[in-house]
DOKEDREN-747192 format. One record per residue: residue in three letters; x, y, z of N, C-alpha, C, O in turn. Coordinates in Angstrom, 1 decimal, always signed. Layout:
N
{zalo: ala&n.px: X&n.py: Y&n.pz: Z&ca.px: X&ca.py: Y&ca.pz: Z&c.px: X&c.py: Y&c.pz: Z&o.px: X&o.py: Y&o.pz: Z} .
...
END
This chain:
90
{zalo: met&n.px: -1.5&n.py: -9.3&n.pz: +4.9&ca.px: -1.2&ca.py: -10.8&ca.pz: +4.8&c.px: -0.5&c.py: -11.3&c.pz: +6.0&o.px: -0.4&o.py: -12.5&o.pz: +6.2} .
{zalo: leu&n.px: -0.1&n.py: -10.4&n.pz: +6.8&ca.px: +0.8&ca.py: -10.8&ca.pz: +8.0&c.px: +0.2&c.py: -11.9&c.pz: +8.8&o.px: -0.6&o.py: -11.8&o.pz: +9.6} .
{zalo: met&n.px: +0.8&n.py: -13.1&n.pz: +8.5&ca.px: +0.6&ca.py: -14.3&ca.pz: +9.3&c.px: -0.9&c.py: -14.8&c.pz: +9.3&o.px: -1.3&o.py: -15.4&o.pz: +10.3} .
{zalo: lys&n.px: -1.6&n.py: -14.5&n.pz: +8.2&ca.px: -3.0&ca.py: -14.8&ca.pz: +8.2&c.px: -3.2&c.py: -16.3&c.pz: +8.2&o.px: -4.2&o.py: -16.8&o.pz: +8.9} .
{zalo: tyr&n.px: -2.4&n.py: -17.1&n.pz: +7.6&ca.px: -2.6&ca.py: -18.5&ca.pz: +7.6&c.px: -2.2&c.py: -19.1&c.pz: +9.0&o.px: -2.9&o.py: -20.0&o.pz: +9.5} .
{zalo: thr&n.px: -1.1&n.py: -18.6&n.pz: +9.5&ca.px: -0.7&ca.py: -19.1&ca.pz: +10.8&c.px: -1.7&c.py: -18.8&c.pz: +11.9&o.px: -2.0&o.py: -19.7&o.pz: +12.7} .
{zalo: lys&n.px: -2.3&n.py: -17.6&n.pz: +11.8&ca.px: -3.3&ca.py: -17.3&ca.pz: +12.8&c.px: -4.6&c.py: -18.1&c.pz: +12.6&o.px: -5.1&o.py: -18.6&o.pz: +13.6} .
{zalo: tyr&n.px: -4.9&n.py: -18.4&n.pz: +11.4&ca.px: -6.1&ca.py: -19.2&ca.pz: +11.2&c.px: -5.8&c.py: -20.7&c.pz: +11.6&o.px: -6.7&o.py: -21.3&o.pz: +12.3} .
{zalo: phe&n.px: -4.7&n.py: -21.2&n.pz: +11.2&ca.px: -4.4&ca.py: -22.6&ca.pz: +11.6&c.px: -4.3&c.py: -22.8&c.pz: +13.1&o.px: -4.7&o.py: -23.8&o.pz: +13.7} .
{zalo: ser&n.px: -3.7&n.py: -21.8&n.pz: +13.8&ca.px: -3.7&ca.py: -21.8&ca.pz: +15.2&c.px: -5.1&c.py: -21.8&c.pz: +15.9&o.px: -5.3&o.py: -22.5&o.pz: +16.8} .
{zalo: gly&n.px: -6.0&n.py: -21.0&n.pz: +15.3&ca.px: -7.4&ca.py: -21.0&ca.pz: +15.8&c.px: -8.0&c.py: -22.3&c.pz: +15.6&o.px: -8.8&o.py: -22.8&o.pz: +16.4} .
{zalo: val&n.px: -7.8&n.py: -23.0&n.pz: +14.4&ca.px: -8.4&ca.py: -24.3&ca.pz: +14.1&c.px: -7.9&c.py: -25.3&c.pz: +15.2&o.px: -8.7&o.py: -26.1&o.pz: +15.7} .
{zalo: leu&n.px: -6.6&n.py: -25.3&n.pz: +15.4&ca.px: -6.0&ca.py: -26.2&ca.pz: +16.4&c.px: -6.6&c.py: -26.0&c.pz: +17.8&o.px: -6.9&o.py: -27.0&o.pz: +18.5} .
{zalo: arg&n.px: -6.7&n.py: -24.8&n.pz: +18.2&ca.px: -7.2&ca.py: -24.4&ca.pz: +19.5&c.px: -8.6&c.py: -24.8&c.pz: +19.7&o.px: -9.0&o.py: -25.3&o.pz: +20.7} .
{zalo: asn&n.px: -9.5&n.py: -24.6&n.pz: +18.6&ca.px: -10.9&ca.py: -24.7&ca.pz: +18.8&c.px: -11.4&c.py: -26.1&c.pz: +18.3&o.px: -12.4&o.py: -26.6&o.pz: +18.9} .
{zalo: gln&n.px: -10.7&n.py: -26.7&n.pz: +17.4&ca.px: -11.3&ca.py: -28.0&ca.pz: +16.8&c.px: -10.3&c.py: -29.2&c.pz: +17.0&o.px: -10.7&o.py: -30.3&o.pz: +16.6} .
{zalo: gly&n.px: -9.1&n.py: -28.9&n.pz: +17.5&ca.px: -8.1&ca.py: -30.0&ca.pz: +17.6&c.px: -7.3&c.py: -30.1&c.pz: +16.3&o.px: -7.5&o.py: -29.4&o.pz: +15.3} .
{zalo: val&n.px: -6.5&n.py: -31.1&n.pz: +16.3&ca.px: -5.6&ca.py: -31.4&ca.pz: +15.1&c.px: -6.4&c.py: -31.9&c.pz: +14.0&o.px: -7.1&o.py: -32.9&o.pz: +14.1} .
{zalo: pro&n.px: -6.4&n.py: -31.2&n.pz: +12.8&ca.px: -7.1&ca.py: -31.8&ca.pz: +11.6&c.px: -6.5&c.py: -33.1&c.pz: +11.1&o.px: -5.3&o.py: -33.3&o.pz: +11.3} .
{zalo: asn&n.px: -7.3&n.py: -33.9&n.pz: +10.5&ca.px: -6.8&ca.py: -35.2&ca.pz: +10.0&c.px: -6.1&c.py: -34.9&c.pz: +8.6&o.px: -6.8&o.py: -35.0&o.pz: +7.6} .
{zalo: leu&n.px: -4.8&n.py: -34.7&n.pz: +8.7&ca.px: -4.0&ca.py: -34.4&ca.pz: +7.5&c.px: -3.0&c.py: -35.6&c.pz: +7.3&o.px: -2.5&o.py: -36.1&o.pz: +8.2} .
{zalo: asn&n.px: -2.8&n.py: -35.9&n.pz: +6.0&ca.px: -1.8&ca.py: -36.9&ca.pz: +5.7&c.px: -0.4&c.py: -36.2&c.pz: +5.8&o.px: -0.3&o.py: -35.0&o.pz: +6.1} .
{zalo: val&n.px: +0.7&n.py: -36.9&n.pz: +5.7&ca.px: +2.0&ca.py: -36.4&ca.pz: +5.9&c.px: +2.3&c.py: -35.3&c.pz: +4.9&o.px: +2.9&o.py: -34.3&o.pz: +5.3} .
{zalo: glu&n.px: +1.9&n.py: -35.4&n.pz: +3.7&ca.px: +2.2&ca.py: -34.4&ca.pz: +2.7&c.px: +1.5&c.py: -33.1&c.pz: +3.0&o.px: +2.1&o.py: -32.0&o.pz: +2.9} .
{zalo: gln&n.px: +0.2&n.py: -33.1&n.pz: +3.4&ca.px: -0.5&ca.py: -31.9&ca.pz: +3.7&c.px: +0.0&c.py: -31.3&c.pz: +5.1&o.px: +0.0&o.py: -30.1&o.pz: +5.2} .
{zalo: tyr&n.px: +0.3&n.py: -32.1&n.pz: +6.0&ca.px: +0.9&ca.py: -31.6&ca.pz: +7.3&c.px: +2.2&c.py: -30.9&c.pz: +7.0&o.px: +2.4&o.py: -29.8&o.pz: +7.6} .
{zalo: ala&n.px: +3.0&n.py: -31.5&n.pz: +6.2&ca.px: +4.3&ca.py: -30.8&ca.pz: +5.9&c.px: +4.0&c.py: -29.5&c.pz: +5.2&o.px: +4.7&o.py: -28.5&o.pz: +5.4} .
{zalo: arg&n.px: +3.0&n.py: -29.4&n.pz: +4.3&ca.px: +2.6&ca.py: -28.2&ca.pz: +3.6&c.px: +2.2&c.py: -27.1&c.pz: +4.7&o.px: +2.6&o.py: -26.0&o.pz: +4.6} .
{zalo: leu&n.px: +1.4&n.py: -27.6&n.pz: +5.6&ca.px: +0.9&ca.py: -26.6&ca.pz: +6.7&c.px: +2.1&c.py: -26.1&c.pz: +7.4&o.px: +2.2&o.py: -24.9&o.pz: +7.7} .
{zalo: met&n.px: +3.0&n.py: -27.0&n.pz: +7.8&ca.px: +4.2&ca.py: -26.5&ca.pz: +8.6&c.px: +5.1&c.py: -25.6&c.pz: +7.8&o.px: +5.7&o.py: -24.7&o.pz: +8.3} .
{zalo: asn&n.px: +5.2&n.py: -25.9&n.pz: +6.5&ca.px: +6.0&ca.py: -25.0&ca.pz: +5.6&c.px: +5.4&c.py: -23.6&c.pz: +5.6&o.px: +6.1&o.py: -22.6&o.pz: +5.6} .
{zalo: ile&n.px: +4.1&n.py: -23.5&n.pz: +5.4&ca.px: +3.4&ca.py: -22.2&ca.pz: +5.4&c.px: +3.7&c.py: -21.5&c.pz: +6.7&o.px: +4.0&o.py: -20.3&o.pz: +6.6} .
{zalo: val&n.px: +3.5&n.py: -22.1&n.pz: +7.8&ca.px: +3.7&ca.py: -21.5&ca.pz: +9.1&c.px: +5.1&c.py: -21.0&c.pz: +9.2&o.px: +5.4&o.py: -19.9&o.pz: +9.7} .
{zalo: ser&n.px: +6.1&n.py: -21.8&n.pz: +8.8&ca.px: +7.5&ca.py: -21.5&ca.pz: +8.9&c.px: +7.8&c.py: -20.3&c.pz: +8.0&o.px: +8.5&o.py: -19.3&o.pz: +8.5} .
{zalo: leu&n.px: +7.3&n.py: -20.3&n.pz: +6.8&ca.px: +7.6&ca.py: -19.2&ca.pz: +5.9&c.px: +7.0&c.py: -17.9&c.pz: +6.3&o.px: +7.6&o.py: -16.8&o.pz: +6.2} .
{zalo: glu&n.px: +5.8&n.py: -18.0&n.pz: +6.9&ca.px: +5.1&ca.py: -16.7&ca.pz: +7.4&c.px: +5.9&c.py: -16.2&c.pz: +8.5&o.px: +6.1&o.py: -14.9&o.pz: +8.7} .
{zalo: gly&n.px: +6.5&n.py: -17.0&n.pz: +9.4&ca.px: +7.3&ca.py: -16.6&ca.pz: +10.5&c.px: +8.6&c.py: -15.9&c.pz: +10.0&o.px: +9.0&o.py: -14.8&o.pz: +10.5} .
{zalo: arg&n.px: +9.2&n.py: -16.5&n.pz: +9.0&ca.px: +10.4&ca.py: -15.9&ca.pz: +8.4&c.px: +10.1&c.py: -14.6&c.pz: +7.7&o.px: +10.8&o.py: -13.6&o.pz: +7.8} .
{zalo: leu&n.px: +9.0&n.py: -14.5&n.pz: +7.0&ca.px: +8.5&ca.py: -13.3&ca.pz: +6.3&c.px: +8.3&c.py: -12.2&c.pz: +7.4&o.px: +8.8&o.py: -11.0&o.pz: +7.2} .
{zalo: gln&n.px: +7.6&n.py: -12.5&n.pz: +8.4&ca.px: +7.4&ca.py: -11.5&ca.pz: +9.5&c.px: +8.7&c.py: -11.0&c.pz: +10.1&o.px: +8.9&o.py: -9.8&o.pz: +10.3} .
{zalo: glu&n.px: +9.7&n.py: -11.9&n.pz: +10.3&ca.px: +11.0&ca.py: -11.5&ca.pz: +10.8&c.px: +11.7&c.py: -10.6&c.pz: +9.9&o.px: +12.2&o.py: -9.6&o.pz: +10.3} .
{zalo: leu&n.px: +11.7&n.py: -10.9&n.pz: +8.6&ca.px: +12.3&ca.py: -10.0&ca.pz: +7.6&c.px: +11.7&c.py: -8.6&c.pz: +7.5&o.px: +12.3&o.py: -7.6&o.pz: +7.4} .
{zalo: leu&n.px: +10.3&n.py: -8.6&n.pz: +7.6&ca.px: +9.6&ca.py: -7.3&ca.pz: +7.6&c.px: +10.0&c.py: -6.5&c.pz: +8.8&o.px: +10.1&o.py: -5.3&o.pz: +8.7} .
{zalo: asp&n.px: +10.1&n.py: -7.1&n.pz: +10.0&ca.px: +10.5&ca.py: -6.4&ca.pz: +11.2&c.px: +11.9&c.py: -5.9&c.pz: +11.1&o.px: +12.1&o.py: -4.7&o.pz: +11.5} .
{zalo: ile&n.px: +12.8&n.py: -6.7&n.pz: +10.6&ca.px: +14.2&ca.py: -6.2&ca.pz: +10.4&c.px: +14.2&c.py: -5.0&c.pz: +9.4&o.px: +14.9&o.py: -4.0&o.pz: +9.7} .
{zalo: lys&n.px: +13.5&n.py: -5.2&n.pz: +8.3&ca.px: +13.5&ca.py: -4.1&ca.pz: +7.3&c.px: +13.0&c.py: -2.8&c.pz: +7.9&o.px: +13.5&o.py: -1.7&o.pz: +7.6} .
{zalo: asp&n.px: +11.9&n.py: -2.9&n.pz: +8.7&ca.px: +11.4&ca.py: -1.7&ca.pz: +9.3&c.px: +12.3&c.py: -1.0&c.pz: +10.3&o.px: +12.2&o.py: +0.2&o.pz: +10.5} .
{zalo: ser&n.px: +13.3&n.py: -1.8&n.pz: +10.8&ca.px: +14.2&ca.py: -1.2&ca.pz: +11.8&c.px: +15.5&c.py: -0.6&c.pz: +11.1&o.px: +16.3&o.py: +0.0&o.pz: +11.8} .
{zalo: ile&n.px: +15.6&n.py: -0.8&n.pz: +9.8&ca.px: +16.8&ca.py: -0.4&ca.pz: +9.2&c.px: +16.8&c.py: +1.1&c.pz: +8.7&o.px: +15.7&o.py: +1.6&o.pz: +8.3} .
{zalo: gln&n.px: +17.9&n.py: +1.8&n.pz: +9.0&ca.px: +17.9&ca.py: +3.2&ca.pz: +8.6&c.px: +18.6&c.py: +3.5&c.pz: +7.3&o.px: +18.3&o.py: +4.4&o.pz: +6.5} .
{zalo: asn&n.px: +19.6&n.py: +2.6&n.pz: +6.9&ca.px: +20.4&ca.py: +2.7&ca.pz: +5.7&c.px: +19.5&c.py: +2.3&c.pz: +4.5&o.px: +19.1&o.py: +1.1&o.pz: +4.5} .
{zalo: ser&n.px: +19.3&n.py: +3.2&n.pz: +3.6&ca.px: +18.5&ca.py: +2.8&ca.pz: +2.4&c.px: +19.0&c.py: +1.7&c.pz: +1.6&o.px: +18.2&o.py: +0.9&o.pz: +1.0} .
{zalo: glu&n.px: +20.3&n.py: +1.5&n.pz: +1.5&ca.px: +20.9&ca.py: +0.4&ca.pz: +0.7&c.px: +20.6&c.py: -0.9&c.pz: +1.3&o.px: +20.2&o.py: -1.9&o.pz: +0.7} .
{zalo: glu&n.px: +20.7&n.py: -0.9&n.pz: +2.6&ca.px: +20.4&ca.py: -2.2&ca.pz: +3.4&c.px: +18.9&c.py: -2.4&c.pz: +3.3&o.px: +18.4&o.py: -3.6&o.pz: +3.2} .
{zalo: tyr&n.px: +18.1&n.py: -1.4&n.pz: +3.4&ca.px: +16.6&ca.py: -1.5&ca.pz: +3.4&c.px: +16.1&c.py: -2.2&c.pz: +2.2&o.px: +15.3&o.py: -3.1&o.pz: +2.4} .
{zalo: tyr&n.px: +16.6&n.py: -1.9&n.pz: +1.0&ca.px: +16.1&ca.py: -2.5&ca.pz: -0.2&c.px: +16.6&c.py: -3.9&c.pz: -0.5&o.px: +16.0&o.py: -4.6&o.pz: -1.3} .
{zalo: lys&n.px: +17.7&n.py: -4.3&n.pz: +0.1&ca.px: +18.2&ca.py: -5.6&ca.pz: -0.1&c.px: +17.3&c.py: -6.7&c.pz: +0.4&o.px: +17.3&o.py: -7.9&o.pz: +0.0} .
{zalo: tyr&n.px: +16.5&n.py: -6.3&n.pz: +1.4&ca.px: +15.5&ca.py: -7.3&ca.pz: +2.0&c.px: +14.3&c.py: -7.5&c.pz: +1.1&o.px: +13.7&o.py: -8.6&o.pz: +1.2} .
{zalo: asp&n.px: +14.1&n.py: -6.6&n.pz: +0.2&ca.px: +12.9&ca.py: -6.8&ca.pz: -0.7&c.px: +13.0&c.py: -8.0&c.pz: -1.6&o.px: +12.0&o.py: -8.7&o.pz: -1.8} .
{zalo: val&n.px: +14.2&n.py: -8.4&n.pz: -2.0&ca.px: +14.4&ca.py: -9.6&ca.pz: -2.8&c.px: +14.0&c.py: -10.8&c.pz: -2.0&o.px: +13.3&o.py: -11.7&o.pz: -2.5} .
{zalo: arg&n.px: +14.5&n.py: -10.9&n.pz: -0.8&ca.px: +14.2&ca.py: -12.1&ca.pz: +0.1&c.px: +12.7&c.py: -12.1&c.pz: +0.5&o.px: +12.1&o.py: -13.2&o.pz: +0.5} .
{zalo: ile&n.px: +12.2&n.py: -10.9&n.pz: +0.8&ca.px: +10.8&ca.py: -10.9&ca.pz: +1.1&c.px: +9.9&c.py: -11.3&c.pz: -0.1&o.px: +8.9&o.py: -12.0&o.pz: +0.1} .
{zalo: asn&n.px: +10.2&n.py: -10.9&n.pz: -1.3&ca.px: +9.5&ca.py: -11.2&ca.pz: -2.5&c.px: +9.6&c.py: -12.7&c.pz: -2.7&o.px: +8.6&o.py: -13.4&o.pz: -3.1} .
{zalo: arg&n.px: +10.8&n.py: -13.3&n.pz: -2.5&ca.px: +10.9&ca.py: -14.7&ca.pz: -2.8&c.px: +10.1&c.py: -15.6&c.pz: -1.8&o.px: +9.4&o.py: -16.5&o.pz: -2.2} .
{zalo: ile&n.px: +10.1&n.py: -15.2&n.pz: -0.5&ca.px: +9.3&ca.py: -15.9&ca.pz: +0.5&c.px: +7.8&c.py: -15.7&c.pz: +0.2&o.px: +7.0&o.py: -16.6&o.pz: +0.3} .
{zalo: thr&n.px: +7.4&n.py: -14.5&n.pz: -0.1&ca.px: +6.0&ca.py: -14.2&ca.pz: -0.5&c.px: +5.5&c.py: -15.1&c.pz: -1.6&o.px: +4.4&o.py: -15.6&o.pz: -1.6} .
{zalo: asn&n.px: +6.3&n.py: -15.2&n.pz: -2.6&ca.px: +6.0&ca.py: -16.0&ca.pz: -3.8&c.px: +5.9&c.py: -17.5&c.pz: -3.4&o.px: +5.0&o.py: -18.2&o.pz: -3.9} .
{zalo: lys&n.px: +6.7&n.py: -18.0&n.pz: -2.5&ca.px: +6.7&ca.py: -19.4&ca.pz: -2.1&c.px: +5.4&c.py: -19.6&c.pz: -1.3&o.px: +4.8&o.py: -20.7&o.pz: -1.4} .
{zalo: ile&n.px: +5.0&n.py: -18.6&n.pz: -0.4&ca.px: +3.8&ca.py: -18.8&ca.pz: +0.3&c.px: +2.6&c.py: -18.8&c.pz: -0.6&o.px: +1.7&o.py: -19.6&o.pz: -0.4} .
{zalo: lys&n.px: +2.6&n.py: -18.0&n.pz: -1.6&ca.px: +1.5&ca.py: -18.0&ca.pz: -2.6&c.px: +1.4&c.py: -19.3&c.pz: -3.3&o.px: +0.3&o.py: -19.8&o.pz: -3.6} .
{zalo: glu&n.px: +2.6&n.py: -19.9&n.pz: -3.6&ca.px: +2.6&ca.py: -21.2&ca.pz: -4.3&c.px: +2.0&c.py: -22.3&c.pz: -3.4&o.px: +1.3&o.py: -23.1&o.pz: -3.9} .
{zalo: leu&n.px: +2.4&n.py: -22.3&n.pz: -2.2&ca.px: +1.9&ca.py: -23.3&ca.pz: -1.2&c.px: +0.4&c.py: -23.2&c.pz: -0.9&o.px: -0.3&o.py: -24.1&o.pz: -0.7} .
{zalo: thr&n.px: +0.0&n.py: -21.9&n.pz: -0.8&ca.px: -1.4&ca.py: -21.7&ca.pz: -0.4&c.px: -2.4&c.py: -21.5&c.pz: -1.6&o.px: -3.6&o.py: -21.4&o.pz: -1.4} .
{zalo: leu&n.px: -1.8&n.py: -21.6&n.pz: -2.8&ca.px: -2.7&ca.py: -21.4&ca.pz: -4.0&c.px: -3.3&c.py: -20.0&c.pz: -4.0&o.px: -4.3&o.py: -19.8&o.pz: -4.7} .
{zalo: asp&n.px: -2.9&n.py: -19.1&n.pz: -3.1&ca.px: -3.3&ca.py: -17.7&ca.pz: -3.0&c.px: -4.9&c.py: -17.7&c.pz: -2.7&o.px: -5.6&o.py: -16.8&o.pz: -3.2} .
{zalo: val&n.px: -5.3&n.py: -18.7&n.pz: -1.9&ca.px: -6.7&ca.py: -18.7&ca.pz: -1.5&c.px: -6.9&c.py: -18.3&c.pz: +0.0&o.px: -5.9&o.py: -18.2&o.pz: +0.7} .
{zalo: leu&n.px: -8.1&n.py: -18.1&n.pz: +0.5&ca.px: -8.3&ca.py: -17.8&ca.pz: +1.9&c.px: -7.9&c.py: -19.0&c.pz: +2.7&o.px: -8.0&o.py: -20.1&o.pz: +2.3} .
{zalo: pro&n.px: -7.5&n.py: -18.7&n.pz: +4.0&ca.px: -7.1&ca.py: -19.8&ca.pz: +4.9&c.px: -8.1&c.py: -20.9&c.pz: +5.1&o.px: -7.8&o.py: -22.1&o.pz: +5.1} .
{zalo: gln&n.px: -9.4&n.py: -20.5&n.pz: +5.1&ca.px: -10.5&ca.py: -21.5&ca.pz: +5.3&c.px: -10.5&c.py: -22.4&c.pz: +4.1&o.px: -10.7&o.py: -23.6&o.pz: +4.3} .
{zalo: glu&n.px: -10.4&n.py: -21.9&n.pz: +2.9&ca.px: -10.5&ca.py: -22.7&ca.pz: +1.7&c.px: -9.3&c.py: -23.6&c.pz: +1.6&o.px: -9.4&o.py: -24.8&o.pz: +1.3} .
{zalo: leu&n.px: -8.1&n.py: -23.1&n.pz: +2.0&ca.px: -6.9&ca.py: -23.9&ca.pz: +2.0&c.px: -7.0&c.py: -25.1&c.pz: +3.0&o.px: -6.7&o.py: -26.2&o.pz: +2.6} .
{zalo: met&n.px: -7.5&n.py: -24.8&n.pz: +4.2&ca.px: -7.6&ca.py: -25.9&ca.pz: +5.1&c.px: -8.6&c.py: -27.0&c.pz: +4.6&o.px: -8.3&o.py: -28.2&o.pz: +4.7} .
{zalo: gln&n.px: -9.7&n.py: -26.6&n.pz: +4.0&ca.px: -10.7&ca.py: -27.5&ca.pz: +3.5&c.px: -10.0&c.py: -28.3&c.pz: +2.4&o.px: -10.2&o.py: -29.5&o.pz: +2.3} .
{zalo: asn&n.px: -9.2&n.py: -27.6&n.pz: +1.5&ca.px: -8.5&ca.py: -28.3&ca.pz: +0.4&c.px: -7.5&c.py: -29.3&c.pz: +1.0&o.px: -7.4&o.py: -30.4&o.pz: +0.4} .
{zalo: met&n.px: -6.8&n.py: -28.9&n.pz: +2.0&ca.px: -5.8&ca.py: -29.8&ca.pz: +2.6&c.px: -6.5&c.py: -31.1&c.pz: +3.2&o.px: -5.9&o.py: -32.2&o.pz: +3.0} .
{zalo: ile&n.px: -7.6&n.py: -30.9&n.pz: +3.9&ca.px: -8.3&ca.py: -32.0&ca.pz: +4.5&c.px: -8.8&c.py: -32.9&c.pz: +3.4&o.px: -8.7&o.py: -34.1&o.pz: +3.5} .
{zalo: phe&n.px: -9.4&n.py: -32.3&n.pz: +2.3&ca.px: -9.9&ca.py: -33.1&ca.pz: +1.2&c.px: -8.8&c.py: -33.9&c.pz: +0.5&o.px: -9.0&o.py: -35.1&o.pz: +0.2} .
{zalo: asn&n.px: -7.6&n.py: -33.3&n.pz: +0.3&ca.px: -6.5&ca.py: -34.0&ca.pz: -0.3&c.px: -5.9&c.py: -35.0&c.pz: +0.6&o.px: -5.0&o.py: -35.8&o.pz: +0.1} .
{zalo: ser&n.px: -6.2&n.py: -35.0&n.pz: +1.8&ca.px: -5.7&ca.py: -36.0&ca.pz: +2.8&c.px: -6.5&c.py: -37.3&c.pz: +2.8&o.px: -6.0&o.py: -38.3&o.pz: +3.4} .
{zalo: lys&n.px: -7.6&n.py: -37.3&n.pz: +2.1&ca.px: -8.5&ca.py: -38.6&ca.pz: +2.1&c.px: -8.0&c.py: -39.5&c.pz: +1.1&o.px: -8.6&o.py: -40.6&o.pz: +0.9} .
END
């Protein structure tokens, strides 16, 4: 799952330009990108930890962010999500 939405959105912006999204859908896109960045950061920190007690305390935060990403993305493929966001912006 690592940054799959962020990578897809970045490719869309690079290849097709800025999609025509309303404020609500644009905010949703930015929230997804932000949460994926935070999730990646927590996973990187967790991987560098040696102390097992410290290691597992990150699981709660990682799980919370993962659930929020699933809620925002409806747990669909990035292409489907982008189409849904564009459709909901009309």
